[in-house]
C-alpha positions as CSV (number, residue, x, y, z in Angstrom):
1,X,101.9,100.5,117.1
2,X,99.8,100.3,120.2
3,X,97.7,97.3,121.3
4,X,94.6,98.9,119.8
5,X,92.2,96.4,121.4
6,X,92.6,97.9,124.8
7,X,92.5,101.4,123.4
8,X,89.1,100.8,121.9
9,X,90.1,102.1,118.5
10,X,88.5,100.8,115.3
11,X,91.8,101.0,113.4
12,X,95.0,102.9,113.2
13,X,93.0,105.8,111.8
14,X,91.8,106.3,115.3
15,X,95.2,107.6,116.2
16,X,95.4,109.8,113.1
17,X,93.6,113.1,112.6
18,X,93.5,114.0,108.9
19,X,97.0,114.0,107.6
20,X,98.6,115.0,110.9
21,X,102.0,113.4,111.5
22,X,102.4,111.3,114.7
23,X,105.6,112.7,116.1
24,X,106.3,112.3,119.8
25,X,110.0,113.2,119.6
26,X,111.9,116.0,118.0
27,X,112.3,115.9,114.3
28,X,115.6,114.6,113.0
29,X,117.3,114.4,109.6
30,X,114.6,114.4,107.0
31,X,115.3,112.5,103.8
32,X,115.9,114.4,100.6
33,X,113.9,113.3,97.5
34,X,116.3,111.7,95.0
35,X,115.8,111.6,91.2
36,X,113.2,109.0,90.5
37,X,115.0,105.7,89.7
38,X,112.5,103.1,90.7
39,X,109.6,101.5,88.8
40,X,107.1,102.0,91.7
41,X,105.1,104.6,89.8
42,X,104.8,102.4,86.7
43,X,103.5,99.3,88.5
44,X,99.9,98.3,87.8
45,X,97.7,98.0,91.0
46,X,95.4,94.9,91.1
47,X,93.0,94.0,93.8
48,X,93.7,90.3,94.1
49,X,91.2,89.3,96.8
50,X,89.3,89.9,100.0
51,X,90.9,89.4,103.4
52,X,87.6,88.8,105.3
53,X,87.6,85.4,106.9
54,X,84.8,82.8,107.1
55,X,83.6,84.1,110.4
56,X,83.7,87.7,109.3
57,X,87.0,88.8,110.9
58,X,88.3,92.0,109.3
59,X,91.1,94.6,109.4
60,X,94.1,92.9,107.9
61,X,97.4,93.6,109.6
62,X,100.0,90.9,109.0
63,X,101.0,89.6,105.5
64,X,103.5,86.9,104.3
65,X,104.1,85.3,101.0
66,X,104.8,81.5,100.9
67,X,108.4,81.0,99.8
68,X,109.0,79.4,96.4
69,X,111.2,76.7,98.0
70,X,108.4,75.4,100.1
71,X,107.6,71.7,99.3
72,X,103.9,71.1,99.9
73,X,102.3,67.8,100.7
74,X,98.8,66.5,99.9
75,X,97.3,68.2,103.0
76,X,99.4,71.4,103.0
77,X,97.6,74.6,104.1
78,X,99.5,76.7,101.6
79,X,101.4,76.5,98.3
80,X,104.4,78.5,97.0
81,X,103.3,82.0,96.1
82,X,100.1,82.0,98.3
83,X,99.4,85.2,100.1
84,X,98.8,84.7,103.9
85,X,97.0,87.4,105.9
86,X,96.0,87.9,109.5
87,X,92.7,89.7,110.5
88,X,93.1,91.9,113.6
89,X,89.4,92.6,114.3
90,X,86.5,90.3,114.8
91,X,83.2,90.7,112.8
92,X,81.9,93.2,115.3
93,X,84.9,95.5,114.7
94,X,86.6,94.9,118.1
95,X,90.3,95.5,117.8
96,X,92.6,92.7,118.7
97,X,89.7,90.2,118.9
98,X,90.2,88.8,115.3
99,X,91.4,85.2,115.4
100,X,91.7,84.3,111.8
101,X,94.5,83.7,109.3
102,X,93.4,83.5,105.7
103,X,95.0,82.4,102.4
104,X,94.5,84.2,99.1
105,X,95.1,82.1,96.0
106,X,93.8,83.0,92.5
107,X,91.4,85.5,94.0
108,X,89.8,82.9,96.4
109,X,90.0,83.5,100.1
110,X,90.2,80.5,102.4
111,X,90.4,80.5,106.2
112,X,93.3,78.3,107.4
113,X,93.4,79.1,111.2
114,X,90.7,80.4,113.4
115,X,89.9,80.7,117.1
116,X,93.3,80.1,118.6
117,X,95.4,83.2,117.8
118,X,94.0,86.6,118.8
119,X,95.0,90.0,117.5
120,X,97.7,88.7,115.2
121,X,99.7,91.7,114.0
122,X,102.7,90.2,112.3
123,X,103.5,87.1,110.2
124,X,106.7,85.6,109.1
125,X,107.6,82.3,107.4
126,X,110.7,80.4,108.3
127,X,113.3,79.8,105.6
128,X,111.6,76.7,104.0
129,X,108.1,78.0,104.4
130,X,107.0,75.0,106.5
131,X,106.1,77.1,109.6
132,X,104.3,80.4,109.9
133,X,105.3,82.5,113.0
134,X,102.7,84.8,114.3
135,X,102.8,87.7,116.8
136,X,99.6,87.8,118.9
137,X,99.0,91.0,120.9
138,X,95.2,90.8,121.2
139,X,93.4,89.7,124.4
140,X,92.7,86.1,125.0
141,X,89.1,85.0,125.4
142,X,89.5,85.5,129.2
143,X,90.3,89.2,128.5
144,X,94.0,89.1,129.3
145,X,96.5,90.3,126.8
146,X,98.4,87.3,125.3
147,X,101.6,88.9,124.1
148,X,102.7,85.6,122.6
149,X,104.4,84.4,119.5
150,X,102.9,81.2,118.1
151,X,103.7,78.9,115.2
152,X,101.3,77.4,112.6
153,X,102.6,74.4,110.7
154,X,101.8,74.2,107.0
155,X,101.7,70.4,106.8
156,X,99.8,67.6,108.6
157,X,97.0,69.9,109.7
158,X,93.8,68.2,108.6
159,X,91.7,70.7,110.6
160,X,93.6,73.7,109.4
161,X,94.4,75.0,112.9
162,X,97.0,72.8,114.6
163,X,100.0,74.5,116.1
164,X,103.6,73.4,116.4
165,X,104.7,71.6,119.5
166,X,106.5,74.3,121.4
167,X,106.0,73.7,125.1
168,X,103.1,71.5,124.0
169,X,100.8,74.4,123.0
170,X,102.4,76.0,119.9
171,X,103.0,79.2,121.9
172,X,106.3,80.7,122.8
173,X,105.3,83.0,125.7
174,X,106.4,85.0,128.7
175,X,103.9,83.8,131.1
176,X,105.0,82.7,134.6
177,X,103.4,79.3,134.0
178,X,105.4,78.5,130.9
179,X,107.8,75.6,131.4
180,X,110.5,77.2,129.3
181,X,109.5,80.9,129.3
182,X,111.3,83.6,127.4
183,X,111.2,85.8,130.5
184,X,109.6,89.1,129.5
185,X,111.2,89.4,126.1
186,X,107.8,89.4,124.4
187,X,106.2,92.8,125.3
188,X,103.7,93.7,122.6
189,X,105.5,91.7,119.8
190,X,104.7,93.1,116.4
191,X,107.4,93.0,113.7
192,X,108.8,89.6,112.7
193,X,111.5,88.4,110.4
194,X,113.8,85.4,109.7
195,X,117.4,85.6,108.6
196,X,116.7,83.1,105.8
197,X,120.1,81.4,106.0
198,X,118.5,78.0,106.4
199,X,121.3,76.1,108.1
200,X,121.3,78.5,111.1
201,X,117.9,80.1,111.3
202,X,117.4,83.1,113.6
203,X,114.0,84.7,114.4
204,X,113.8,88.4,115.0
205,X,111.0,90.4,116.6
206,X,110.2,94.0,117.7
207,X,108.1,95.1,120.7
208,X,105.8,98.2,120.5
209,X,105.5,98.3,124.3
210,X,109.2,98.8,125.1
211,X,110.9,99.5,121.7
212,X,113.2,96.6,122.0
213,X,114.3,94.4,119.1
214,X,115.4,90.8,119.9
215,X,116.6,87.7,118.2
216,X,116.3,84.1,119.2
217,X,118.5,81.4,117.8
218,X,118.9,77.6,117.8
219,X,115.3,77.1,116.9
220,X,114.6,73.6,118.1
221,X,111.1,73.1,119.5
222,X,110.2,72.9,122.3
223,X,113.4,74.5,123.7
224,X,112.7,78.2,123.1
225,X,114.3,79.4,126.3
226,X,115.6,82.7,127.6
227,X,119.2,81.5,127.0
228,X,118.6,81.8,123.2
229,X,117.5,85.4,123.3
230,X,119.7,88.4,122.4
231,X,118.8,92.0,122.7
232,X,119.8,93.8,119.5
233,X,118.5,97.3,119.9
234,X,116.3,99.7,121.9
235,X,114.4,102.0,119.6
236,X,112.3,105.1,120.5
237,X,108.8,104.3,121.8
238,X,106.1,106.0,123.9
239,X,102.4,106.8,124.1
240,X,100.5,108.1,121.1
241,X,99.8,111.8,121.1
242,X,97.0,112.7,123.5
243,X,97.2,109.4,125.3
244,X,98.6,108.5,128.7
245,X,101.5,106.1,128.9
246,X,100.2,102.6,128.9
247,X,100.8,99.3,127.0
248,X,97.5,100.0,125.2
249,X,98.5,103.3,123.6
250,X,102.2,103.0,123.0
251,X,103.9,103.6,119.6
252,X,107.2,102.0,118.7
253,X,108.9,99.7,116.2
254,X,106.0,98.1,114.2
255,X,107.7,96.2,111.3
256,X,111.1,94.7,110.6
257,X,112.7,93.1,107.6
258,X,116.1,91.3,107.3
259,X,118.6,91.9,104.6
260,X,120.9,88.9,104.0
261,X,123.1,91.0,101.7
262,X,124.4,93.1,104.5
263,X,123.3,91.2,107.7
264,X,121.1,94.1,108.6
265,X,117.6,94.4,110.2
266,X,115.6,97.4,109.1
267,X,112.8,98.6,111.4
268,X,110.0,101.2,111.0
269,X,109.2,103.2,114.1
270,X,105.8,104.9,114.2
271,X,106.7,106.8,117.4
272,X,109.0,109.2,115.6
273,X,108.3,108.5,111.9
274,X,111.7,106.8,111.3
275,X,113.4,103.8,109.7
276,X,116.4,102.4,111.5
277,X,119.1,100.0,110.4
278,X,120.4,97.5,112.9
279,X,123.6,96.3,111.3
280,X,125.6,93.1,112.1
281,X,122.7,91.3,113.8
282,X,124.5,88.0,113.4
283,X,127.5,89.3,115.2
284,X,128.1,89.9,118.9
285,X,128.1,93.7,118.5
286,X,125.2,94.9,116.4
287,X,125.0,98.7,115.8
288,X,121.9,100.9,115.2
289,X,121.8,103.9,112.9
290,X,119.1,106.1,111.4
291,X,118.2,105.6,107.8
292,X,115.4,108.2,107.3
293,X,113.2,110.2,109.6
294,X,110.1,112.3,109.0
295,X,110.0,113.9,105.5
296,X,108.2,111.3,103.4
297,X,107.4,109.1,106.5
298,X,104.1,109.5,108.2
299,X,103.2,106.6,110.6
300,X,105.4,104.0,108.9
301,X,103.8,100.6,109.8
302,X,105.1,98.2,107.2
303,X,108.4,97.5,105.6
304,X,109.8,95.1,103.0
305,X,112.8,94.9,100.6
306,X,112.6,95.3,96.9
307,X,114.4,92.1,95.8
308,X,115.5,93.7,92.4
309,X,117.5,96.6,93.8
310,X,117.7,96.2,97.6
311,X,115.6,99.3,98.3
312,X,113.3,99.5,101.3
313,X,109.6,99.8,100.6
314,X,107.7,101.4,103.5
315,X,103.9,101.5,104.0
316,X,102.8,104.8,105.5
317,X,99.7,104.4,107.5
318,X,99.3,108.2,108.0
319,X,98.9,109.2,104.4
320,X,98.4,105.8,102.5
321,X,101.6,106.0,100.6
322,X,104.3,103.5,99.7
323,X,107.8,105.0,99.9
324,X,110.9,103.5,98.3
325,X,114.1,104.3,100.1
326,X,117.7,103.5,99.1
327,X,119.2,102.4,102.5
328,X,122.8,103.0,101.3
329,X,122.3,106.6,100.2
330,X,119.5,107.3,102.6
331,X,117.5,108.9,99.8
332,X,113.9,108.6,98.9
333,X,113.7,107.2,95.4
334,X,110.0,107.2,94.9
335,X,106.7,107.7,96.7
336,X,103.2,106.6,95.5
337,X,99.8,107.1,97.1
338,X,97.9,103.9,96.6
339,X,94.7,104.9,98.3
340,X,94.2,108.6,97.6
341,X,90.5,108.6,98.2
342,X,90.4,106.6,101.4
343,X,90.8,107.7,105.1
344,X,94.2,107.7,106.9
345,X,95.1,104.3,108.2
346,X,94.1,102.3,105.1
347,X,97.6,100.8,104.6
348,X,99.3,98.3,106.8
349,X,101.3,95.2,105.9
350,X,103.6,95.1,102.8
351,X,105.7,92.4,101.1
352,X,107.7,92.2,97.9
353,X,108.8,89.2,96.0
354,X,110.3,88.3,92.6
355,X,107.9,86.4,90.3
356,X,108.8,83.4,88.2
357,X,109.5,85.6,85.2
358,X,111.9,87.8,87.2
359,X,109.6,90.7,87.6
360,X,108.7,92.5,90.8
361,X,105.5,92.1,92.7
362,X,104.6,94.2,95.7
363,X,101.7,93.1,97.9
364,X,100.0,95.5,100.3
365,X,97.0,95.4,102.6
366,X,94.2,97.9,102.5
367,X,92.4,97.9,105.8
368,X,89.5,100.1,104.6
369,X,88.7,97.7,101.7
370,X,89.7,94.6,103.6
371,X,91.6,93.5,100.6
372,X,95.1,92.6,99.4
373,X,96.5,94.4,96.4
374,X,99.3,93.5,94.0
375,X,101.6,96.0,92.3
376,X,103.1,94.3,89.3
377,X,104.8,95.1,86.0
378,X,102.3,95.2,83.3
379,X,103.6,96.5,79.9
380,X,101.3,98.4,77.6
381,X,99.1,95.8,75.9
382,X,101.0,94.9,72.7
383,X,99.5,91.6,71.8
384,X,96.3,89.5,71.5
385,X,95.0,86.0,71.1
386,X,92.0,84.5,69.3
387,X,90.7,81.0,69.2
388,X,89.3,79.0,66.3
389,X,86.3,76.7,66.5
390,X,88.5,73.6,66.5
391,X,90.4,74.8,69.6
392,X,93.4,76.3,67.9
393,X,94.8,79.4,69.7
394,X,96.7,82.0,67.8
395,X,98.9,84.5,69.7
396,X,100.4,87.8,68.4
397,X,102.7,90.5,69.8
398,X,103.6,89.9,73.4
399,X,100.7,87.5,74.1
400,X,102.2,84.1,74.8
401,X,100.9,80.8,73.6
402,X,100.2,78.2,76.4
403,X,98.4,75.5,74.5
404,X,95.1,74.8,72.7
405,X,92.6,72.1,71.9
406,X,93.1,71.7,68.2
407,X,94.5,68.2,68.7
408,X,91.5,67.0,70.7
409,X,88.3,65.6,69.4
410,X,85.7,68.1,70.6
411,X,82.1,67.4,71.2
412,X,81.2,70.9,70.3
413,X,83.1,73.8,68.7
414,X,85.0,76.4,70.7
415,X,83.1,79.6,71.0
416,X,85.1,81.8,73.3
417,X,88.4,82.6,75.0
418,X,89.2,84.6,78.2
419,X,92.5,85.7,79.6
420,X,93.7,85.5,83.2
421,X,94.4,88.9,84.8
422,X,98.2,88.6,84.4
423,X,97.9,87.5,80.8
424,X,99.8,84.3,81.5
425,X,97.0,81.9,80.9
426,X,93.5,81.6,79.4
427,X,90.3,79.6,79.2
428,X,88.5,78.2,76.1
429,X,84.8,77.4,76.3
430,X,82.9,75.1,73.9
431,X,79.3,75.5,72.8
432,X,78.3,72.6,75.1
433,X,79.8,74.4,78.2
434,X,83.1,72.5,78.3
435,X,85.9,74.6,79.7
436,X,89.6,74.1,78.9
437,X,92.3,75.9,80.9
438,X,95.9,76.7,79.9
439,X,98.9,78.5,81.5
440,X,98.1,79.8,85.0
441,X,94.4,79.6,84.4
442,X,92.7,77.3,86.9
443,X,89.8,75.1,86.1
444,X,86.7,75.8,88.2
445,X,84.0,73.8,86.4
446,X,81.9,73.8,83.3
447,X,78.5,72.9,81.9
448,X,79.4,70.1,79.6
449,X,77.5,67.6,81.7
450,X,74.3,69.7,81.7
451,X,71.5,69.7,79.2
452,X,71.5,73.3,78.0
453,X,68.4,75.0,76.6
454,X,70.7,77.0,74.3
455,X,74.4,76.6,73.5
456,X,77.1,78.6,75.2
457,X,78.3,81.6,73.3
458,X,81.0,83.2,75.5
459,X,83.1,83.3,78.6
460,X,84.1,86.1,80.9
461,X,86.8,85.9,83.7
462,X,86.4,87.6,87.1
463,X,88.8,90.5,87.8
464,X,91.0,88.3,90.1
465,X,91.1,85.3,87.8
466,X,89.5,83.1,90.5
467,X,86.4,82.2,88.4
468,X,84.4,82.9,85.3
469,X,81.0,83.2,83.8
470,X,79.6,81.2,80.9
471,X,76.9,82.9,78.8
472,X,74.4,81.0,76.7
473,X,72.6,82.1,73.6
474,X,69.3,82.6,75.5
475,X,71.1,84.8,78.0
476,X,71.5,82.1,80.6
477,X,74.5,82.7,82.9
478,X,76.5,80.0,84.7
479,X,79.0,81.0,87.4
480,X,82.1,79.2,88.6
481,X,84.8,79.8,91.2
482,X,84.5,83.3,92.7
483,X,82.2,84.5,90.0
484,X,78.9,85.5,91.6
485,X,75.6,84.9,89.9
486,X,73.7,88.2,89.6
487,X,70.9,87.3,87.2
488,X,70.3,86.4,83.5
489,X,67.7,86.6,80.7
490,X,67.4,82.8,80.5
491,X,63.7,83.0,81.3
492,X,62.9,85.8,79.0
493,X,61.8,85.8,75.3
494,X,64.5,87.8,73.5
495,X,64.1,89.6,70.2
496,X,67.5,88.3,69.1
497,X,69.9,85.7,70.5
498,X,72.8,86.7,72.8
499,X,76.1,86.5,71.0
500,X,78.6,87.2,73.8
């Protein structure tokens, strides 16, 4: 992708006209559609939260999921399973001027870094999740392109914005003033990945301004020197159609992902609508081969690996589709349009993980909505729960039991129950406004300490599970978490009481 800030474009859609394919090189070997063998089409699409930061930054580009093996401390910026997103634009819509990184947890968006990193296009966690590596291609406040890779530490950051000590600034750069510069290896860094081996970590990145893919090893701060850098591949790149050749309008490798299973780095290339495999990246003689080109690919800007079957999941910016590709057979297993009613350029970053129950979760960014979505396995509802006034919870079918309040001495009877979006938890509410949370349901507050005009009669969870509303018999509404208050009938004289 080009450094869109200098191009003055509002989004990737600025390079796309309708459904036109961005091809600046002759077409080569299109993929053949294989018999559908994936579960992509059956996954349920859930909008799990906004990506807009506290200062109004928008246009989410980079996405990373905190590894499950990360061990948080009391002041950690993130927890295992959190979704971390970078905003590329500022609140005025200027490309590359966004300086925020946000965390989405249970539908709640929190800004964790702001004002130091500009135009962050890619994110990648190291093997243990303690450090977040960022590729910053936007201009600095002085107006000069940064072209740096920086590190945000997860622990010991009371202000939420401290950087790792690499050359004293948290930035690994190619500037002539750097004390241990990585020469000119960073040239529009975009895609990022780690090998995940833990004992011998290697960081990989791709440049959109020269098509090169590099690795850097022996990652001991602050010694990120040129002697640690290895050129792995040179992929096709060039100016976007209708643009002159410049660093502001170039297209090239925009996303990479590492497969530990076969020591291969996979890269999407928006210049010629292709996916490449760089094999043997841990050896002294890596080789590059084409996986898929054109066909189902249309401005591929994001890539991840399906952890259940090893397939590649590619986000198509040109037509808002997610394409599943078998890298061994080079066949397209499935394709799904996840934003059919939105303009081209709505899709960008994508990540896939295995959830605690062994099921697949695919997270993707929607630039038009400024939101992050989760594609998850959700079986046809085959169960239900109900609660009794003493706090007992009864589960049937595939609805799991996570606990109840029957053994507690309640001040007032239970009057309602609400499930979390994934069905793996629930809340109970008592008539006095007390709230009890079970499973993955988080507690956001209650009205038990308040003097209510009328008793509570029900509870309703927000779509993301990041909050809930309590409803009183007189129509009074009490909102908690990410639940917004939008009015009530608490001040009206009702012909009959509210019951739920």
